[in-house]
N, C-alpha and C positions, 0 to 999 in steps of 0.2 A: 504494500499500500504506499504510494508516494505521499509524503507529507507536505511537499511543495511541488509545483510544476515548473517546467522551463519558462513558461509564460510569466509566472509570478516572479521568477529570478530576473528576467528581462525587465519587467516593470520596476523591480527594486533597484537594479543596478544603474549607476551612472556612467559606467565604463563602456565605451563603443566595442571594445574587444569581446566583452561579455554579451552585449546586445546583438552583435553580429555573429555570435558563435552558433553553429548548428544545434538545433534542439535535441538531436540524438546524443550529441557530445555533452550538452548541458545536463541530460539525464544521468550521464556517467559522473559528472562533476557532482551532482546532487547525491548520488549513491555514495560517493567517497565522503561527502560532508556528513551524511547520515552515520557512516561508520565512525568518523571522527567525533561526532556528538555522542554516540553511544559510548565510545571509549572514555570521554570526558565525564559522562554521567555514571559510568560503571553499571549500566543496565540497559535493557532493550527499549527502544522507543515504543514498541508495541505495548509495553508494560505500564506506560505512563498514561493515566486517565485523568481527565479534568471535567467534572460535570458542568463547570461554568464556561467552558470553551464552546466554540461553534459545533455545529453537528458533526464535524470531523472528529471531535474529541481531542484535538491536539492543541495544547496551550499556545497562546499567541507569543509568549516570551521565547519558548522553544522554537517556534516558527521563525522568529526574528534571528535567533541564534543560528538556526539552519540556513537562512538566507545569507547571513554574513559569511558563514563557513563555505557555502556553495559558491558565492561570488569569489572568495579567496581562491578556491579550488579551480574555478574557471579562468581566472587571471593567471594562476600558477601554470595550468596546463596549456595555456596559449602563449606563454612566454618562455622562449628558448633560454633567454638570458637568466631568468630565475632558476630554471632547472639546472643550468650549468654552473650556477653560482657566480655569475659575473657581479662586479661590485657596483655597477650603476646601469640604469635603464630609464627610458622615457616611454610611458604608455599614455598616449593622448596628451592631455595637459598635466598629467601626473608624472613625476619622476622620483626616483629614489636612488640612494647611494649608500653603500655599507662601508663601514670602517673595517679594517682587517680583523678576521676572525668572527665578525658578526654574521647572522643569517636572518632570512625573512621569517618572521614569526606569524603564527596563526592570530586572527583577530581575537581579542580579549572578550570572551563571552561569559566570564565567570559570574558577573552580576545577573546575567540572564537565566543561568541555569542553577543558581544557588538554592532556589526553593525545592529543587528536584533531586538534590544530593542527599544521600543518606546521612543523617546526623550521627556522629560518633559520640559515645559517652564521654562527658567531661569529668566524670567521677574518677579520682585518682586513687581511691582506695582499692587495694588488691587483697585477695584472700589467698594465702599460701598454706597448703597442707602437706607436711612432710611425714613420712612414715619410715621407720627404720626396721631393720630385721630383728627378730627376737632371739 
């Protein structure tokens, strides 16, 4: 079940290289982004339900996170320079350059997915039981 469509990604993006990308390739970019989002969440997207979401049942904050990751994947997959690790490139009116040793990072989606991460216990007390031989 696709959580976003290539058409939604084209509408969201301001980059011409994403807008002009073949919709079949955008589907693959979206699939990669879904895997990235699942890895960040530590659970399957199918397991996430939100009764207040649209009829699709997919929360808007996660949809936005998926759009951001999909746009990044589409840009990355269309840019030979990013894949080869060049230190600078210009995409439309956007350009970037990297200092030595730096790399392109995924978009920060931590605030968008925070509500869907499993909360770890903050209780520092531990119980230890030791038993020796008689």
